[in-house]
Every structure is written in structure tokens, then in C-alpha cells.
C-alpha positions in Angstrom: -5.1 4.0 -2.4 -2.7 5.9 -0.5 -2.3 8.5 -3.4 -5.9 9.1 -2.9 -5.9 9.0 0.7 -2.9 11.7 1.3 -4.9 14.0 -1.2 -8.3 13.5 0.8 -6.3 14.4 4.4 -4.3 16.9 2.6 -7.6 18.7 1.6 -8.7 18.8 5.4 -5.7 20.7 6.4 -6.8 23.2 3.6 -3.7 21.9 1.4 -3.9 21.0 -2.5 -1.8 19.2 -4.5 -2.0 18.0 -8.4 -2.1 14.1 -9.0 1.4 14.4 -10.2 3.0 15.8 -7.3 1.5 13.5 -5.0 4.3 10.6 -5.6 7.0 13.3 -5.0 5.4 14.5 -1.5 8.3 13.9 0.7 6.6 14.9 3.8 3.4 12.9 3.0 4.1 10.2 5.5 5.2 12.2 8.2 2.1 14.9 8.2 -0.7 12.0 7.7 -0.6 10.8 11.4 -1.7 14.2 12.5 -4.6 14.5 10.1 -6.1 11.1 9.9 -9.6 11.6 11.2 -11.5 9.1 9.4 -11.1 5.3 10.7 -11.4 4.1 7.6 -8.5 5.9 5.8 -6.5 4.8 9.1 -7.3 1.6 8.6 -5.9 1.9 5.2 -2.8 3.4 6.0 -2.1 1.0 8.8 -2.5 -1.8 6.1 -0.3 -0.5 3.6 2.2 0.2 6.1 2.5 -3.3 7.7 3.0 -4.7 4.2 5.2 -2.2 2.8 7.2 -2.6 6.1 7.5 -6.2 5.6 8.9 -6.3 2.6 11.1 -2.9 3.3 12.7 -3.7 6.5 13.0 -7.1 6.8 12.0 -9.3 3.8 12.2 -13.2 3.9 14.9 -14.1 1.2 15.6 -14.3 -1.5 14.1 -11.2 -2.4 13.2 -10.6 -6.3 12.6 -7.4 -7.3 11.0 -7.2 -10.6 11.3 -3.6 -12.6 9.4 -2.7 -15.5 7.3 0.0 -16.9 8.6 2.3 -19.8 9.6 5.1 -17.3 13.0 4.1 -16.5 14.2 7.3 -14.6 11.3 6.9 -12.0 12.5 3.3 -11.0 16.4 4.3 -9.7 14.9 5.6 -6.5 13.5 1.7 -6.0 16.6 0.3 -7.2 18.7 2.7 -4.9 16.8 1.9 -1.7 16.7 -2.1 -2.1 20.1 -2.3 -3.6 21.6 -4.2 -0.7 18.5 -6.0 0.3 17.5 -7.8 -3.0 18.9 -11.0 -4.2 18.0 -10.0 -8.1 16.6 -6.8 -9.9 15.0 -8.5 -13.3 14.4 -5.7 -15.7 12.0 -5.2 -17.9 12.1 -4.9 -22.1 12.1 -1.1 -21.6 15.8 -1.4 -19.8 17.5 -2.8 -22.9 17.6 1.1 -24.1 19.8 2.1 -21.5 23.1 2.8 -22.9 24.4 5.0 -20.1 27.3 2.7 -18.4 27.4 5.5 -15.8 23.8 4.7 -14.7 23.4 3.9 -11.2 22.0 0.8 -12.0 24.8 -0.6 -14.3 27.6 -1.2 -11.4 25.0 -3.6 -9.5 25.9 -7.3 -9.8 22.6 -8.3 -8.5 20.7 -7.2 -11.5 19.7 -8.8 -14.5 18.8 -7.7 -18.1 16.6 -9.4 -21.0 18.3 -11.9 -22.8 16.3 -11.4 -25.7 13.3 -9.8 -26.4 9.9 -9.3 -28.9 9.3 -6.0 -30.8 9.5 -4.1 -33.8 12.8 -4.2 -35.6 15.6 -3.1 -32.7 12.8 -1.8 -30.4 11.9 -3.9 -27.4 8.5 -4.2 -26.7 8.3 -7.3 -24.5 10.9 -10.1 -22.8 11.5 -13.2 -24.8 11.5 -16.9 -24.1 14.6 -17.0 -23.0 14.2 -14.0 -20.8 10.9 -15.6 -19.3 12.5 -19.0 -18.7 15.8 -17.2 -16.8 13.3 -15.1 -14.6 11.0 -17.5 -13.7 13.3 -20.0 -12.7 14.8 -17.5 -10.3 11.5 -16.3 -9.0 10.2 -20.1 -8.3 13.1 -19.9 -5.5 11.7 -16.6 -4.4 10.3 -16.2 -0.7 9.4 -12.2 -1.1 8.6 -10.5 -4.9 8.3 -6.6 -5.5 7.1 -6.4 -8.5 7.0 -2.5 -9.9 5.8 -2.4 -13.6 4.9 -4.6 -16.5 7.8 -6.5 -18.3 6.2 -4.7 -21.9 3.8 -2.8 -23.8 1.1 -5.0 -22.7 -2.0 -2.8 -23.7 -0.8 -4.5 -27.0 -2.1 -8.2 -27.2 1.5 -9.0 -28.9 3.7 -7.8 -26.5 1.5 -9.3 -22.9 2.9 -12.6 -23.0 5.9 -11.6 -20.7 4.3 -9.8 -18.4 1.5 -12.3 -18.2 4.3 -15.3 -17.8 6.1 -13.6 -14.9 2.6 -13.0 -13.2 2.3 -16.8 -13.4 5.3 -17.4 -12.4 5.1 -15.2 -9.3 1.9 -17.1 -8.0 3.4 -20.1 -8.5 6.0 -19.5 -6.4 4.0 -19.1 -3.5 6.2 -15.9 -2.2 4.9 -13.3 -0.4 4.3 -10.7 -3.5 3.8 -7.4 -3.3 2.5 -5.3 -6.7 3.4 -1.7 -7.2 2.5 0.9 -9.9 -0.8 1.7 -11.1 0.0 0.0 -14.7 0.9 -3.3 -13.1 -2.5 -3.2 -11.5 -4.2 -2.0 -14.6 -2.5 -5.8 -16.5 -3.2 -7.6 -13.6 -6.7 -6.8 -13.8 -6.8 -7.2 -17.5 -5.9 -10.8 -17.3 -7.8 -11.4 -14.5 -4.8 -12.2 -11.8 -5.2 -9.0 -9.5 -6.4 -11.5 -6.5 -3.8 -14.0 -6.8 -0.9 -11.5 -5.1 -0.4 -10.9 -1.3 -0.9 -7.2 -1.4 -1.5 -4.5 -4.1 -0.4 -0.7 -3.6 -1.9 1.1 -6.7 -0.2 4.4 -5.7 3.3 4.8 -6.6 5.7 2.7 -4.6 8.2 5.0 -3.6 5.2 7.4 -2.5 4.8 5.0 0.2 8.7 4.5 1.1 8.5 7.9 2.7 5.3 6.7 4.8 7.4 3.5 6.3 9.6 6.1 8.1 6.2 7.7 9.7 5.0 4.3 11.0 5.2 5.5 14.9 3.4 8.8 13.9 0.6 7.1 12.1 0.2 4.8 15.0 -0.3 7.3 17.7 
């Protein structure tokens, strides 16, 4: 994936980087253009940029962005980048824990939180049936879908249903679909649906945002 390719390219240039730092490299995209000597890596980066440019620069509307996963703070950047482009943000069960009304995502009128959940006591571990129905209806009208993070704790079969139903809704919509984030990729492999999506970016989604700004350098 792009993160591994970036690490390999940096290694060629005598630089090293930890796994957790790849996602935070502000100049990762700017530097790879001059460093790409391996044709396979060049093709990989071109494919990543082509698909991500399609959803980031001029996405076909309606654009629906599904935000899940447990690392809430990590997704704020994705929301900020798309807040003026997305028609809907559909949030996973973990986002019911947001209590800070000053959070930058709370003031957006295109953001939808779960109506109900499945879990243990007051702890939401998956979206509930009402939320699945609402989200599926919105997704059915989408022309472009970006999915970043499962809807719940899919590793436990008891909390896998929400993510699976959302995946099925995306597939049924026939929308151009981009999946970002390792957990989502892992989930789709687990339920044998990975090949049903338009593009899988298994490196962290925000890493590729910086690469979009380097498209001209990479294509030189």
C-alpha cells in the first residue's frame, strides 16, 4: 500500500521512519515524485492518486462519507477536508461518546449520528437497526461513497452486523466507492466483500490527502 511504498522510497533516500509516523509525514507526497525509480511503485502511486483525486477534487454527487472506527480524534481531519463537499457524514457507534459540544464536528448540519445502538449497557459497540435503515436509505442515493472505519467492534461477531449491512448497502448503491483505513480493509476481508468495492486504500486515508497535492511532481 501507499504507506509501505513511502517507507521504501524514503529508505532509498537514506531516511527511516516508524510505522506510526508514516501517516503523519507532511511532505510524504511532495518527496516521492523525485524518488520514484521503481516502475511498480510509480504505478501504485499513480493508481492511488487517480482514485483519490476522483473523490477529493470533483466527486460525483451525492457524496456520502461514512466515518467509523474507535479512534475518534484521528477522523477529524477527514471531516475537515470534506465538510464543504460531502452531502452526508454518517457516523459509527463510537461517535455516540462525543460529549464535547465544542468539537469541530458538532456544528455541521450534514453530519448524522446513530439513532440507536447495540452494545453492553450504555456502551455502544455497533449501530442499531434504525440507524442501519436510515444510513442504507441515504447510501442508496449516493453516487460517491468514502468509507473510513467500521461501524462497530466487528472483531466480535455480536457487533459485526452494522458494518456488514453498511457494506451491502454501498455495494447495492452502485456508487463509486473508496475504502480507507486498515480496519475497514480487515473487516471486508473477514466478510469476503473486499473485491466488491471500486478502490481499497489500505494505508491511512489522511496520508494520501497530502499526496494529492503532489500529483504534478509524481507524474513528472
